[in-house]
C-alpha positions as CSV (number, residue, x, y, z in Angstrom):
1,M,18.5,-5.3,-33.1
2,P,19.4,-1.9,-31.4
3,V,23.1,-2.6,-32.1
4,G,22.4,-3.2,-35.9
5,I,20.6,0.1,-36.1
6,F,23.5,1.9,-34.4
7,R,26.0,0.5,-36.9
8,V,24.0,1.5,-40.0
9,C,23.7,5.0,-38.6
10,L,27.4,5.2,-37.9
11,V,28.3,4.1,-41.5
12,V,25.9,6.7,-43.1
13,I,27.1,9.6,-40.9
14,T,30.8,8.6,-41.8
15,A,30.0,8.6,-45.5
16,I,28.2,11.9,-45.4
17,V,31.0,13.5,-43.4
18,N,33.7,12.2,-45.7
19,H,32.0,13.2,-48.8
20,P,34.0,15.6,-50.9
21,L,31.2,17.5,-52.1
22,L,30.5,18.8,-48.5
23,F,33.9,20.4,-48.3
24,P,35.0,21.7,-51.5
25,K,38.4,23.4,-51.9
26,E,38.6,27.1,-51.5
27,N,39.5,28.0,-55.1
28,G,36.3,26.0,-56.1
29,T,38.1,24.3,-59.0
30,V,37.4,20.8,-60.0
31,P,40.6,18.7,-59.9
32,E,42.1,17.1,-63.0
33,N,41.2,13.6,-61.7
34,A,37.6,14.4,-61.0
35,E,36.3,11.5,-63.0
36,E,38.4,9.1,-61.3
37,I,37.0,10.4,-57.8
38,I,33.5,10.2,-59.0
39,Q,33.9,6.7,-60.1
40,K,35.4,5.7,-56.7
41,M,32.7,7.6,-54.9
42,K,30.1,5.6,-56.7
43,E,32.0,2.4,-56.0
44,R,32.0,3.5,-52.3
45,E,28.3,4.2,-52.4
46,E,27.5,1.0,-53.9
47,S,29.6,-0.7,-51.2
48,L,27.8,1.2,-48.6
49,R,24.4,0.4,-50.3
50,L,25.2,-3.3,-50.2
51,E,26.5,-3.2,-46.5
52,Q,23.2,-1.5,-45.6
53,L,21.3,-4.2,-47.4
54,R,23.3,-6.9,-45.7
55,L,22.6,-5.0,-42.2
56,E,18.9,-4.7,-42.9
57,Q,18.6,-8.4,-43.7
58,E,20.6,-9.3,-40.5
59,I,18.1,-7.0,-38.5
60,A,15.2,-8.8,-40.2
61,D,16.6,-12.2,-39.4
62,Q,17.2,-11.1,-35.8
63,E,13.7,-9.8,-35.6
64,A,12.3,-12.9,-37.0
65,T,14.3,-15.0,-34.6
66,Q,13.2,-12.9,-31.7
67,K,9.4,-13.4,-32.8
68,A,9.9,-17.1,-33.1
69,L,11.5,-17.1,-29.5
70,E,8.7,-15.0,-28.2
71,K,6.1,-17.2,-29.8
72,A,7.7,-20.3,-28.5
73,A,7.9,-18.7,-25.0
74,E,4.1,-17.8,-25.4
75,V,3.5,-21.5,-26.3
76,V,5.4,-22.8,-23.3
77,Q,3.7,-20.4,-21.2
78,E,0.2,-21.4,-22.4
79,S,1.1,-25.1,-22.0
80,K,2.2,-24.3,-18.4
81,E,-0.9,-22.5,-17.6
82,E,-2.9,-25.4,-19.2
83,K,-1.0,-27.8,-17.1
84,V,-1.5,-25.7,-14.1
85,R,-5.3,-25.6,-14.8
86,W,-5.4,-29.2,-15.5
87,D,-3.5,-29.9,-12.0
88,M,-5.9,-27.7,-10.2
89,W,-8.9,-29.3,-11.7
90,T,-7.4,-32.7,-10.7
91,A,-6.6,-31.6,-7.2
92,L,-10.0,-30.1,-6.8
93,S,-11.6,-33.2,-8.1
94,M,-9.8,-35.4,-5.6
95,V,-10.7,-33.0,-2.7
96,I,-14.3,-33.1,-3.7
97,F,-14.1,-37.0,-4.0
98,L,-12.4,-37.2,-0.5
99,L,-15.1,-34.8,1.0
100,I,-17.9,-36.9,-0.4
101,E,-16.5,-40.1,0.9
102,L,-15.8,-38.6,4.4
103,W,-19.3,-37.2,4.3
104,R,-20.7,-40.7,3.3
105,Q,-18.7,-42.3,6.2
106,D,-19.9,-39.7,8.7
107,F,-23.4,-40.0,7.4
108,Q,-23.3,-43.8,8.3
109,E,-21.2,-43.4,11.5
110,G,-21.5,-39.9,12.7
111,N,-25.0,-40.0,14.4
112,W,-24.8,-43.7,15.5
113,Q,-26.7,-42.7,18.6
114,D,-29.6,-41.1,17.0
115,T,-31.7,-44.2,16.1
116,G,-34.8,-43.0,17.1
117,G,-37.3,-40.6,15.5
118,E,-39.0,-41.5,12.4
119,E,-39.8,-45.2,11.7
120,D,-38.4,-44.9,8.3
121,D,-34.9,-44.3,9.8
122,M,-35.0,-47.8,11.4
123,A,-36.1,-49.5,8.3
124,V,-32.8,-50.7,6.9
125,L,-33.8,-54.3,6.5
126,G,-32.7,-57.3,4.6
127,K,-34.8,-59.6,2.4
128,V,-34.9,-62.2,5.1
129,F,-36.6,-60.0,7.7
130,K,-39.1,-58.6,5.2
131,G,-40.4,-62.3,4.6
132,V,-40.8,-63.0,8.6
133,A,-44.3,-63.7,9.9
134,F,-43.9,-61.6,13.2
135,P,-46.1,-62.8,16.2
136,D,-49.0,-60.2,17.1
137,K,-49.4,-58.7,20.5
138,A,-51.6,-61.3,21.8
139,V,-49.3,-64.1,21.1
140,L,-46.1,-62.2,22.4
141,A,-48.0,-61.3,25.7
142,S,-49.1,-65.0,26.3
143,F,-45.5,-66.2,25.4
144,Y,-43.8,-63.6,27.8
145,E,-46.3,-64.4,30.6
146,K,-46.0,-68.2,30.4
147,R,-42.2,-68.7,29.4
148,I,-40.3,-65.8,30.9
149,L,-42.2,-64.7,34.1
150,G,-42.8,-68.3,34.9
151,T,-39.1,-69.1,35.3
152,T,-37.7,-65.9,36.7
153,G,-39.8,-65.8,40.1
154,D,-37.0,-67.4,42.1
155,M,-34.0,-65.1,40.9
156,A,-34.3,-63.0,44.0
157,R,-34.1,-65.9,46.3
158,M,-31.2,-67.1,44.5
159,R,-29.4,-63.8,44.4
160,E,-29.8,-63.5,48.2
161,M,-28.5,-67.0,49.0
162,V,-25.5,-66.4,46.6
163,E,-24.6,-62.9,48.0
164,G,-24.7,-64.2,51.6
165,F,-22.5,-67.2,50.8
166,A,-19.8,-65.0,48.7
167,D,-19.6,-62.4,51.8
168,D,-18.8,-65.3,54.1
169,L,-16.3,-66.9,51.7
170,L,-14.4,-63.6,51.2
171,E,-14.4,-62.8,54.8
172,A,-12.7,-66.1,55.3
173,L,-10.4,-65.4,52.4
174,R,-9.3,-62.3,54.2
175,S,-8.5,-64.3,57.2
176,V,-6.2,-66.9,55.4
177,C,-4.2,-64.0,53.4
178,N,-1.1,-62.5,54.7
179,R,-2.1,-58.9,55.3
180,D,1.5,-57.6,54.9
181,A,2.5,-59.5,51.6
182,D,-1.0,-60.6,50.0
183,M,-3.5,-58.8,48.0
184,E,-6.3,-56.9,49.9
185,V,-9.9,-58.3,48.8
186,E,-12.8,-55.9,49.1
187,D,-16.5,-56.6,49.2
188,C,-18.1,-58.0,46.1
189,M,-20.7,-56.4,43.9
190,G,-23.4,-58.1,42.0
191,V,-23.6,-57.1,38.2
192,G,-24.9,-58.4,34.9
193,S,-28.3,-60.0,33.7
194,M,-29.2,-61.5,37.1
195,Y,-29.0,-58.2,38.8
196,E,-30.6,-56.1,35.8
197,N,-33.5,-58.7,36.0
198,W,-33.4,-59.8,32.5
199,R,-31.8,-63.3,32.8
200,V,-34.0,-65.9,31.1
201,R,-31.7,-68.8,30.1
202,K,-31.1,-71.6,32.6
203,P,-29.0,-72.3,34.5
204,F,-29.3,-69.0,36.3
205,V,-25.7,-67.6,37.1
206,C,-24.9,-64.8,39.3
207,D,-22.1,-62.7,38.4
208,L,-20.2,-61.2,41.3
209,I,-16.9,-58.8,40.8
210,V,-14.4,-58.5,43.7
211,P,-12.2,-55.5,43.7
212,F,-8.7,-56.1,45.0
213,A,-5.5,-54.1,45.7
214,P,-1.9,-54.8,46.4
215,P,-0.4,-54.5,50.1
216,E,1.4,-51.3,51.3
217,P,3.4,-49.8,50.3
218,Y,2.5,-50.8,46.8
219,C,-0.3,-49.5,44.5
220,F,-1.7,-50.0,41.0
221,R,-1.2,-47.6,38.2
222,T,-3.6,-48.2,35.2
223,Q,-3.2,-47.2,31.7
224,T,-5.9,-47.5,29.1
225,W,-6.0,-47.5,25.4
226,C,-7.4,-44.0,25.4
227,S,-4.9,-42.6,27.8
228,G,-2.9,-41.0,25.1
229,N,-0.3,-43.7,24.2
230,S,-0.8,-45.6,21.1
231,F,-2.5,-49.0,21.3
232,P,-3.1,-51.5,18.4
233,P,-6.6,-51.6,17.1
234,D,-7.2,-55.2,18.5
235,E,-6.1,-53.8,22.0
236,Q,-8.8,-51.0,22.1
237,G,-11.0,-51.5,25.1
238,Y,-8.1,-52.9,27.0
239,G,-5.6,-51.6,29.5
240,T,-2.5,-52.4,31.6
241,I,-2.1,-52.5,35.3
242,K,1.4,-51.7,36.8
243,V,2.5,-52.4,40.3
244,C,4.5,-49.6,41.7
245,R,5.4,-48.2,45.1
246,A,3.2,-45.7,46.5
247,D,6.2,-43.2,46.9
248,E,7.5,-44.0,43.3
249,D,7.4,-41.0,40.9
250,V,5.5,-42.1,37.7
251,T,8.3,-40.6,35.6
252,G,11.0,-42.3,37.4
253,C,13.6,-41.1,40.0
254,I,16.5,-38.9,38.9
255,C,18.9,-41.4,40.6
256,D,17.9,-43.9,37.8
257,K,18.9,-41.4,35.1
258,T,22.1,-39.8,36.4
259,K,25.1,-41.1,38.6
260,L,25.2,-39.7,41.9
261,G,28.3,-39.2,43.6
262,E,29.4,-41.7,46.5
263,D,28.7,-39.1,49.0
264,M,25.3,-38.4,47.6
265,L,22.1,-40.5,48.8
266,C,18.7,-40.6,47.1
267,L,16.1,-39.8,49.7
268,L,13.5,-41.7,48.0
269,H,15.4,-44.9,47.1
270,S,17.8,-45.2,50.2
271,Q,19.2,-48.4,51.4
272,A,16.3,-48.8,53.8
273,N,13.8,-48.2,51.3
274,T,14.9,-50.3,48.2
275,T,12.6,-51.8,45.8
276,R,11.7,-55.7,45.8
277,P,13.7,-57.9,43.8
278,S,12.2,-59.5,41.0
279,S,11.2,-62.8,42.9
280,E,9.1,-60.6,45.3
281,M,7.6,-58.8,42.3
282,E,6.3,-62.2,41.1
283,D,4.7,-62.5,44.6
284,L,2.7,-59.5,43.7
285,L,1.3,-61.5,40.5
286,C,3.3,-59.6,38.0
287,F,4.4,-61.0,34.7
288,K,7.9,-62.4,34.6
289,N,10.6,-59.7,34.8
290,T,8.0,-56.9,34.6
291,Q,5.9,-54.7,36.8
292,Y,2.7,-55.5,34.8
293,L,0.0,-57.5,36.5
294,D,-0.5,-60.7,35.0
295,A,-4.2,-62.1,34.7
296,D,-3.0,-65.7,34.6
297,Q,-1.1,-65.1,37.9
298,V,-4.1,-63.5,39.4
299,M,-6.2,-66.5,38.3
300,K,-3.8,-69.1,40.2
301,W,-3.6,-66.6,43.4
302,F,-7.6,-66.3,43.4
303,Q,-8.2,-70.0,43.1
304,I,-5.7,-71.0,45.7
305,A,-7.1,-68.3,48.1
306,V,-10.7,-69.4,47.5
307,T,-9.9,-73.0,48.2
308,K,-8.2,-72.2,51.4
309,A,-11.1,-70.0,52.5
310,W,-13.6,-72.7,51.7
311,N,-11.6,-75.3,53.7
312,R,-11.9,-72.9,56.6
313,I,-15.7,-72.6,56.5
314,S,-16.9,-75.8,54.8
315,H,-17.8,-77.3,58.1
316,K,-20.7,-74.7,58.4
317,Y,-22.5,-75.8,55.2
318,E,-24.3,-78.9,54.0
319,F,-23.1,-78.7,50.3
320,D,-19.8,-78.9,48.2
321,L,-18.1,-76.2,46.4
322,S,-16.0,-76.6,43.3
323,F,-14.6,-74.7,40.3
324,S,-16.9,-75.4,37.3
325,L,-14.6,-73.8,34.7
326,L,-11.0,-74.2,34.5
327,D,-10.4,-71.2,32.2
328,S,-12.3,-68.7,34.6
329,P,-10.8,-68.0,37.9
330,G,-13.8,-67.6,39.9
331,A,-16.6,-70.0,38.2
332,L,-17.9,-71.6,41.1
333,K,-20.6,-74.3,41.5
334,I,-22.5,-75.2,44.8
335,K,-23.6,-78.8,44.8
336,F,-26.3,-79.8,47.2
337,R,-26.9,-83.3,48.5
338,S,-30.2,-83.5,46.6
339,G,-28.4,-83.3,43.4
340,K,-29.3,-79.6,42.7
341,S,-26.7,-77.2,42.0
342,I,-26.2,-73.3,41.8
343,A,-23.6,-71.7,39.6
344,F,-22.0,-68.2,40.2
345,N,-19.1,-66.4,39.0
346,L,-16.6,-64.7,41.6
347,T,-14.3,-62.5,39.4
348,P,-11.3,-60.5,40.6
349,V,-11.2,-56.8,39.3
350,V,-9.1,-53.7,39.6
351,Q,-10.8,-50.3,40.0
352,Y,-9.9,-47.6,37.5
353,E,-8.8,-44.8,39.4
354,N,-11.8,-43.3,41.7
355,S,-14.5,-44.5,39.2
356,D,-16.8,-47.5,38.9
357,V,-15.0,-49.0,35.9
358,Y,-13.1,-52.0,36.4
359,F,-10.4,-54.0,35.0
360,I,-11.6,-57.5,34.6
361,S,-9.2,-60.4,34.7
362,H,-11.3,-63.1,32.8
363,F,-14.4,-63.5,31.2
364,P,-16.2,-66.8,31.1
365,R,-15.9,-68.1,27.5
366,R,-19.1,-67.5,25.6
367,G,-19.9,-68.3,21.9
368,L,-17.0,-67.5,19.4
369,A,-15.5,-64.7,21.5
370,A,-11.8,-63.8,20.9
371,D,-9.1,-64.3,23.3
372,L,-7.2,-61.6,25.2
373,P,-4.0,-59.9,23.4
374,S,-2.0,-61.1,26.4
375,S,-2.0,-62.0,29.9
376,T,-1.2,-58.4,30.9
377,H,-3.9,-56.8,28.9
378,W,-7.0,-56.4,31.0
379,F,-10.5,-55.7,29.7
380,L,-12.4,-52.8,31.0
381,T,-16.0,-53.4,32.0
382,F,-18.6,-50.7,32.4
383,T,-21.4,-53.0,34.0
384,V,-21.9,-50.9,37.0
385,Y,-22.6,-47.8,35.0
386,E,-24.9,-49.9,32.7
387,R,-26.9,-50.9,35.7
388,R,-27.2,-47.6,36.8
389,F,-28.3,-46.2,33.6
390,I,-31.1,-48.8,33.3
391,Q,-32.2,-47.8,36.7
392,L,-32.0,-44.1,36.0
393,V,-33.9,-44.3,32.7
394,S,-36.6,-46.7,34.2
395,K,-37.7,-44.0,36.6
396,T,-38.9,-41.8,33.5
397,L,-40.6,-44.8,31.6
398,P,-44.4,-45.7,32.0
399,A,-45.5,-48.3,34.4
400,N,-44.5,-51.8,33.4
401,A,-42.4,-50.5,30.5
402,C,-41.4,-53.0,27.8
403,H,-37.7,-52.6,27.4
404,V,-36.6,-55.3,29.7
405,S,-39.4,-57.6,28.2
406,C,-38.0,-56.9,24.9
407,L,-34.4,-57.8,26.1
408,Q,-35.7,-61.0,27.5
409,I,-37.5,-62.2,24.6
410,L,-34.7,-61.5,22.1
411,S,-32.2,-63.2,24.5
412,F,-34.4,-66.3,24.8
413,L,-34.8,-66.6,21.0
414,H,-31.2,-66.2,20.3
415,G,-30.2,-68.7,23.1
416,K,-32.8,-71.2,21.8
417,Q,-31.5,-70.9,18.2
418,C,-27.8,-71.4,19.3
419,S,-28.8,-74.5,21.2
420,L,-30.2,-75.8,17.9
421,T,-27.4,-74.6,15.5
422,G,-24.5,-73.9,17.6
423,P,-22.7,-70.8,19.0
424,S,-22.6,-67.6,17.2
425,G,-20.5,-64.4,17.5
426,L,-23.5,-62.7,19.2
427,T,-23.7,-62.6,22.9
428,N,-26.2,-61.2,25.5
429,Y,-23.9,-58.2,26.0
430,H,-24.5,-57.3,22.3
431,L,-28.2,-57.7,22.7
432,K,-28.2,-55.4,25.9
433,T,-26.1,-52.8,24.0
434,V,-28.9,-52.6,21.4
435,M,-31.5,-52.1,24.1
436,L,-29.3,-49.4,25.6
437,H,-28.9,-47.4,22.4
438,L,-32.7,-47.5,21.9
439,L,-33.5,-46.6,25.4
440,Q,-31.5,-43.4,24.9
441,A,-32.8,-42.6,21.3
442,R,-36.6,-43.2,21.7
443,P,-39.0,-41.1,23.8
444,S,-40.0,-42.5,27.2
445,Q,-43.7,-43.0,26.0
446,D,-42.6,-45.1,23.3
447,W,-41.7,-48.0,25.7
448,A,-45.4,-48.4,27.1
449,P,-46.4,-52.1,27.7
450,E,-48.6,-52.1,24.6
451,N,-45.7,-51.2,22.3
452,L,-44.0,-54.5,23.0
453,E,-44.4,-55.8,19.5
454,A,-43.1,-52.6,17.8
455,R,-40.1,-52.2,20.1
456,L,-39.0,-55.9,19.7
457,Q,-39.2,-55.2,15.8
458,D,-37.0,-52.0,16.4
459,M,-34.6,-54.0,18.3
460,L,-34.3,-56.7,15.6
461,K,-34.1,-54.3,13.0
462,F,-31.4,-52.3,14.7
463,L,-29.5,-55.4,15.2
464,E,-29.9,-56.5,11.6
465,K,-28.6,-53.0,10.5
466,C,-25.5,-53.5,12.7
467,L,-24.8,-56.9,11.5
468,H,-25.0,-55.8,7.9
469,E,-22.6,-52.7,8.4
470,K,-20.5,-54.8,10.9
471,K,-20.9,-51.8,13.3
472,L,-22.2,-52.0,16.9
473,Y,-20.7,-49.2,19.0
474,H,-20.1,-49.5,22.6
475,F,-22.8,-47.6,24.6
476,F,-20.6,-45.7,26.9
477,I,-17.3,-45.2,25.1
478,G,-17.4,-42.2,22.9
479,N,-21.0,-41.3,23.7
480,G,-21.3,-37.6,24.5
481,K,-24.9,-38.0,25.6
482,V,-24.3,-40.0,28.8
483,P,-26.3,-38.4,31.5
484,A,-24.4,-36.4,33.8
485,E,-26.0,-38.0,36.9
486,L,-24.1,-41.1,36.3
487,S,-20.6,-39.1,36.9
488,F,-19.2,-41.2,34.0
489,P,-15.4,-40.7,33.5
490,I,-14.9,-37.9,30.9
491,I,-11.8,-39.8,29.3
492,F,-14.0,-42.7,28.1
493,Q,-16.9,-40.2,27.1
494,R,-14.4,-38.3,24.7
495,A,-12.7,-41.4,23.3
496,E,-13.3,-42.8,19.9
497,P,-16.2,-45.0,19.6
498,L,-15.4,-48.5,20.2
499,N,-16.8,-51.0,17.6
500,L,-17.9,-54.2,19.3
501,F,-18.4,-56.0,15.9
502,R,-14.9,-55.3,14.8
503,P,-14.0,-59.1,15.2
504,F,-16.5,-59.8,12.4
505,V,-14.3,-57.7,10.0
506,L,-11.3,-59.7,10.8
507,R,-12.9,-63.2,11.0
508,R,-15.2,-63.8,8.0
509,D,-16.0,-67.3,9.1
510,V,-17.4,-66.0,12.5
511,Y,-19.3,-63.2,10.8
512,R,-21.0,-65.7,8.2
513,K,-21.9,-68.1,11.0
514,T,-23.3,-65.2,13.2
515,V,-25.3,-63.8,10.3
516,D,-26.9,-67.2,9.4
517,T,-27.7,-67.9,13.0
518,F,-29.4,-64.6,13.2
519,H,-31.4,-65.1,9.9
520,E,-32.3,-68.6,11.0
521,M,-33.5,-67.3,14.3
522,L,-35.7,-64.8,12.3
523,R,-37.3,-67.7,10.2
524,N,-37.8,-69.8,13.4
525,M,-39.2,-67.1,15.6
526,S,-42.9,-67.8,15.2
527,A,-42.2,-71.5,15.8
528,L,-40.1,-70.8,18.9
529,I,-42.6,-68.6,20.3
530,N,-45.7,-70.7,19.5
531,E,-44.0,-73.6,21.1
532,Y,-44.4,-72.0,24.6
533,T,-47.5,-70.0,23.9
534,V,-51.0,-70.9,25.3
535,H,-53.5,-71.3,22.8
536,I,-55.5,-68.2,22.1
537,P,-58.8,-68.4,20.5
538,L,-59.1,-66.6,17.0
539,A,-61.9,-64.5,18.2
540,H,-59.9,-63.3,21.2
541,T,-56.9,-62.4,19.0
542,N,-59.2,-60.5,16.6
543,G,-60.8,-58.5,19.5
544,I,-57.4,-57.4,20.9
545,R,-56.3,-56.4,17.2
546,K,-59.5,-54.2,17.0
547,E,-59.0,-52.7,20.3
548,S,-55.3,-51.9,19.5
549,L,-56.6,-50.1,16.3
């Protein structure tokens, strides 16, 4: 548009400058052909006027085009701004949705330890539990005294007898082993329900673990799922054990990574200090062509070693010893001449660093438990810390606290139900984990003996809630509230919580069987308890209820 205006101005100025009236001749006379000139000037003026109109029209068209382009640009800009606003609102909505979803999950999972406090916080109940006729205090007290206490009085004598025999057997095992080439066996330790005084189901079985270590100059280097390396979800809770030389660098010697000259010698891996060939590594119970300790190899070695040890000392005893389970390396049974028998488990384990966490080679098969991922994956057991925690908390509880009584009753009911309807995915370890959570969550005074009925209901409610959500977290792994007095390894305390009910998510058939068994146990609870309860007169029961009120 400025170019068009300039052209118009140039034409006008040229016309004005060339107009003959502005520069008349000196004599001022009009030429003879004045009319002709005037006519030409008029024609010229008309031509200029038409040119001016054309230029003005062109300028107007350009202005209209410019306005149209500006309007179109404004429309495009508005559409872009609208799209940006829409994208922003969409993104904001997605962020809000994700935050709400994360908050919901955190609300369900975040405070998994905080199950105490108000009673309403525990009341996440299903329809089946609400219709259960729960036994009162008098019936529960009579049942516990007659059925539980009446059958656990001889556990101390059994523990003493089994421990004494196990010590003698392990001493004989050390004598038959080659100290230069065989594994070194340490003293055994009692763990589990028999040593935590809540075992109720017969036959009573003592669980003993036996730490072992490789001969010099070898050592074990352990690695767990929370050590930093990625482990699949189905391998959480497991670890691997590598057999290495004590003088071997963890990252590997430089002689394995670079070619040394013929005149250069690695001081660590000299000819006099070469690593064992693969055949000798197999003698160290490793998996084929690897340095990783194999649980199956350990099973074979331990069974052979125990058999040799028993042959050496069998003449001292008036009973027979045999392996009772083929799939467990140390499931032993003592058979007396009278026909009676005592079962106990003597299981080899590997210590994790300098702690009381142990890699356990095998668990006796119970219920519908899943198998190990592989023979080189060892499960970590925290049973020593669990026993210490129960002992530590018991010091702060009232006299004759009901926490062990609740666990014993629940274990008895579940075991009785499984004997009627078959095994389920629940184990006694799950039941003990529920008790440990509630022990930490509830105040000490809540575990007074008169609160047996209320605390047993709490355990059943909490267990049903965990089954409904398919989430029961390991008590120690990921628990930042573990008492400092236990000196629990910080690496497990800072790890992600381990869901013990994860197999229920993967195996719907096992989950359905477990839930059905649990609900059936709730419905049969009164019948199971009354079966072993001494008859209590109604007047006496009412009197107890009035006193409790």
